[in-house]
C-alpha positions in Angstrom: 113.7 160.8 134.5 115.7 163.8 135.8 116.4 166.9 133.7 120.0 165.8 133.4 118.9 162.4 132.1 116.7 164.1 129.5 119.6 166.4 128.4 121.8 163.4 128.1 119.4 161.2 126.2 117.2 163.3 123.9 119.8 165.4 122.0 121.9 162.3 121.4 119.0 160.1 120.3 118.1 162.5 117.4 121.4 162.0 115.4 121.2 158.3 115.9 117.6 158.0 114.7 118.3 160.2 111.7 121.4 158.3 110.7 119.3 155.2 110.7 116.7 156.9 108.5 119.4 158.4 106.2 121.0 155.0 105.7 118.1 154.4 103.3 116.8 157.9 102.5 120.1 159.5 101.2 120.1 159.1 97.4 123.1 157.1 96.3 124.7 156.9 92.8 124.9 153.1 92.6 124.0 151.5 89.3 122.2 154.7 88.2 123.1 155.2 84.6 121.3 157.2 81.9 122.1 158.4 78.4 124.4 161.4 78.6 124.4 164.4 76.2 127.2 166.9 75.9 128.9 167.2 79.3 131.1 170.1 80.2 133.4 169.5 83.2 134.4 172.8 84.7 137.2 173.2 87.2 138.1 176.4 89.0 141.7 176.4 90.2 143.8 178.8 92.3 147.2 177.6 93.6 146.3 173.9 93.1 149.6 172.6 91.9 149.3 169.6 94.2 145.9 168.6 92.8 145.2 169.9 89.4 146.8 167.3 87.2 144.9 164.5 88.9 141.6 166.4 88.6 142.1 167.1 84.9 143.3 163.6 83.9 140.3 162.1 85.8 137.9 164.4 84.0 139.4 163.5 80.6 139.2 159.8 81.4 135.4 159.8 82.0 133.6 157.4 79.7 131.8 158.0 77.5 134.1 160.9 76.8 132.9 164.3 78.0 132.3 167.0 75.5 134.9 169.4 77.0 137.0 170.0 80.1 137.6 173.7 80.9 139.8 174.9 83.7 139.8 178.5 84.9 143.2 179.5 86.4 142.2 182.1 89.0 145.4 184.0 89.3 147.6 181.2 90.6 151.0 182.1 91.9 152.4 178.5 92.1 153.1 175.9 89.4 149.4 175.5 88.4 149.6 177.5 85.1 152.7 175.5 84.0 151.0 172.2 84.7 147.9 173.3 82.8 149.9 174.5 79.8 151.7 171.1 79.6 148.4 169.2 79.9 146.6 171.4 77.3 149.4 170.8 74.8 148.5 167.1 74.6 144.8 167.2 75.3 142.6 168.8 72.6 139.5 168.5 74.8 141.1 170.6 77.5 140.6 174.3 77.4 142.5 176.6 79.9 141.1 180.1 80.7 142.9 182.7 82.7 140.4 184.5 84.9 140.3 188.3 84.4 141.0 190.5 87.5 138.5 190.0 90.3 135.7 192.6 90.0 134.8 194.8 92.9 132.3 193.0 95.2 133.0 189.5 93.9 134.4 186.5 95.8 137.1 184.6 93.9 135.5 181.1 93.5 132.1 182.3 92.2 133.9 184.6 89.8 136.0 181.7 88.4 132.9 179.5 88.2 131.1 182.4 86.4 133.9 182.6 83.8 133.6 178.8 83.3 129.9 178.9 82.9 130.2 181.5 80.2 132.6 179.4 78.3 130.8 176.1 78.6 128.8 174.7 75.6 127.5 171.4 77.1 124.0 170.4 77.9 125.1 169.4 81.4 127.5 171.6 83.4 129.5 169.7 86.0 131.5 172.0 88.3 134.3 170.1 90.1 136.8 171.4 92.7 140.4 171.1 91.7 141.0 168.7 94.6 138.3 166.3 93.3 138.8 163.4 90.8 135.8 162.1 88.9 135.2 158.4 88.7 135.3 156.9 85.1 131.5 156.6 84.8 130.8 159.8 86.7 128.8 161.6 84.0 126.5 158.7 83.5 125.9 158.3 87.2 125.2 162.1 87.6 122.7 162.0 84.8 121.2 158.9 86.2 120.6 160.6 89.6 119.1 163.6 87.9 116.8 161.4 85.9 115.6 159.2 88.7 114.8 162.1 91.0 113.6 164.4 88.2 116.0 167.0 89.4 117.8 169.8 87.4 120.6 170.5 89.9 122.8 167.9 91.7 125.2 168.3 94.5 127.1 165.3 95.7 129.4 164.3 98.6 132.4 162.5 97.1 134.5 159.8 98.8 136.9 161.6 101.1 140.6 160.6 101.2 142.0 161.2 104.7 145.6 161.3 105.5 146.7 163.3 108.6 145.2 162.8 112.1 143.4 166.2 111.8 141.7 165.1 108.6 140.7 161.8 110.1 139.2 163.4 113.1 137.5 166.6 111.7 136.5 165.9 108.1 134.2 163.0 109.0 132.2 165.5 111.1 131.2 167.2 107.9 128.8 164.5 106.7 127.7 163.9 110.3 126.4 167.5 110.3 123.9 166.7 107.6 123.1 163.0 108.2 122.2 163.8 111.9 119.7 166.6 111.6 117.5 166.1 108.5 116.0 163.3 106.4 118.0 163.9 103.3 115.2 162.8 100.9 113.4 166.0 101.9 115.9 167.9 99.8 114.6 166.6 96.5 111.0 166.0 97.7 110.4 169.6 98.8 111.1 172.8 96.9 111.3 174.7 100.2 114.9 176.1 100.4 115.0 175.4 104.1 115.4 171.7 103.2 118.9 171.9 101.8 122.3 170.4 102.1 125.0 171.3 99.6 128.6 170.2 98.9 130.3 172.2 96.1 133.0 169.6 95.4 130.7 168.2 92.7 127.9 170.5 91.6 126.0 169.8 88.3 123.3 171.8 86.5 121.4 171.3 83.3 122.3 174.1 81.0 118.7 175.3 81.2 118.6 175.3 85.0 121.9 177.2 85.1 120.6 179.9 82.8 117.3 180.2 84.8 119.2 180.6 88.1 121.4 183.3 86.6 124.6 181.3 87.1 127.2 182.1 89.6 126.8 185.8 88.8 123.6 185.6 90.9 125.7 184.7 94.0 128.8 186.7 93.1 129.4 188.0 96.7 128.7 184.8 98.6 131.6 183.1 100.4 129.6 179.9 100.8 128.6 180.1 97.1 127.5 176.5 96.7 124.8 176.8 99.3 123.8 180.2 97.9 123.3 179.0 94.4 121.4 175.9 95.3 119.2 177.9 97.6 118.5 180.2 94.7 117.7 177.2 92.5 115.1 176.0 94.9 113.6 179.5 95.2 113.2 179.4 91.4 111.5 176.0 91.4 114.6 174.1 90.1 114.6 170.7 91.9 117.8 170.0 93.7 119.0 166.5 94.7 121.8 165.9 97.2 123.5 162.6 96.6 126.0 160.3 98.3 128.7 160.6 95.7 131.1 157.9 96.8 130.8 156.3 93.3 130.9 159.7 91.5 134.2 161.2 92.7 137.1 161.1 95.2 138.6 164.1 96.9 141.4 165.1 99.3 139.9 168.2 100.8 142.8 169.2 103.0 146.3 167.9 103.5 147.3 169.2 107.0 146.0 170.4 110.3 146.5 174.0 109.2 144.4 173.5 106.0 141.7 171.8 108.1 141.7 174.8 110.5 141.6 177.4 107.7 139.1 175.6 105.5 136.5 175.0 108.2 137.1 178.5 109.6 136.3 180.0 106.2 133.0 178.2 105.8 131.5 177.3 109.2 130.1 180.6 110.4 129.1 181.8 107.0 127.4 178.4 106.4 125.2 179.2 109.3 124.1 182.4 107.6 126.5 184.5 109.7 124.1 184.7 112.6 125.4 184.7 116.2 122.2 183.1 117.5 122.6 180.3 115.0 126.2 179.7 116.2 125.1 179.7 119.8 122.4 177.2 119.0 124.7 174.9 117.1 127.4 175.0 119.8 124.8 174.2 122.5 123.2 171.4 120.6 126.6 169.8 119.7 127.7 170.0 123.4 124.5 168.3 124.5 124.3 165.7 121.8 127.9 164.7 121.2 129.9 165.7 124.3 127.7 165.6 127.4 127.1 161.8 127.4 130.8 161.1 127.4 131.6 163.8 129.9 128.9 162.5 132.3 130.0 158.9 131.9 133.6 159.9 132.6 132.8 161.9 135.7 130.6 159.1 137.0 133.2 156.5 136.4 135.7 158.6 138.3 133.3 158.6 141.2 132.9 154.8 141.0 129.4 154.9 139.6 127.4 155.1 136.4 124.0 156.0 135.1 121.9 154.2 132.4 121.3 157.6 130.7 125.0 158.2 130.2 125.6 154.7 128.9 122.7 155.0 126.4 123.8 158.5 125.3 127.3 157.2 124.5 125.8 154.2 122.7 123.6 156.5 120.6 126.7 158.5 119.6 128.7 155.4 118.8 125.8 154.0 116.8 125.4 157.1 114.7 129.1 157.3 114.0 129.4 153.6 113.2 126.5 153.8 110.7 128.2 156.7 108.9 131.7 155.1 109.2 130.5 151.9 107.5 128.9 153.8 104.7 131.6 156.4 104.1 134.6 154.2 105.1 135.8 156.3 108.0 138.4 154.5 110.2 137.6 153.4 113.8 139.8 156.1 115.3 137.4 158.8 114.2 134.6 156.9 115.9 136.4 156.3 119.1 137.7 159.9 119.4 134.4 161.4 118.4 133.8 163.7 121.4 137.4 165.1 121.2 136.9 165.9 117.5 133.6 167.6 118.2 135.2 169.9 120.8 138.0 170.8 118.3 135.3 171.5 115.7 133.5 173.8 118.1 136.7 175.7 118.7 137.1 176.1 114.9 133.5 177.3 114.8 134.3 180.1 117.3 137.4 181.0 115.2 135.2 181.1 112.1 132.9 183.6 113.8 135.9 185.6 114.9 137.2 185.8 111.3 133.7 187.0 110.1 133.3 189.5 113.0 136.7 191.1 112.3 136.1 191.1 108.5 139.1 189.0 107.7 138.1 185.7 106.1 141.4 184.5 104.5 141.6 181.8 101.8 144.0 181.1 98.9 145.9 184.3 99.3 142.8 186.5 99.4 141.0 188.1 102.3 137.2 188.8 102.3 135.2 191.1 104.5 131.6 189.6 104.9 130.6 192.7 106.8 131.2 195.0 103.8 
């Protein structure tokens, strides 16, 4: 085997093998029900006129009925406050809070979540993004997962609704990043915070765990607040479980190519800890694992030849993507155009680093300087 063969085969074989493992190892909220105490559904919202009504109505429709639904309007400048006022007039379980001015040194979302946590009175605090709609039996499934895995914190990856071409190509790469590089059962089996994957679209805490962690105030300055608070939970011996939440909630994360670009640019580099070496490592690994086999096969085909290593490397990629697509209901286009999507994602990763290095991470009308 030549060095080029090794570089073509070994990096691409790892994601395939781990997707095979995670097909069984990733906890799934199927037929996991448990008695539910008082549940507080907590929704931070800033300029979410397109999403907020669906999120609120879905939370209110959960059965058995949740104890309360609280929305924190975080200084919205669109129709979000008007929509919430109309809903609150007809829904006694809905409480709407206006966030106070953002304190110095705080990031907007953890501040809104902190306000929500202070207002909540339930035994189980379920934080849900405004673009996320809970399924009717979500609270029972969440409690079932916590009970089965003896966890006190849950983070879940909901079913993703994909519309535009940019969404269909790029958003499926998000779950690929965690199913390809870690056996996901290690997250709940080991308290070590290095074993951690988080998705803040659905994030649940027992009230006792939330208090022990110090709530979102403990991560008030973190742009990737969901990862920070779950890492802190593990550091404080609070068991975290990361679940396949297809049966817990549905979400439309972004609605355009511009939103995909901005959303991933906000989170990618900071999600790597803001380290240039980590970015260089990820870019290198992704080029080797997800692009090199296709590039090599294409060049060889143009020269009228082919190598077994290139064919097998492409097969590993298609196998990993097919396993994930079957589980998460991605369309065939995202599988076929996989290497193109990866290249676009890496360009977004470089833009994410540029935003951080220049101290201008922009989101929802606010700009943050991670270097401050």
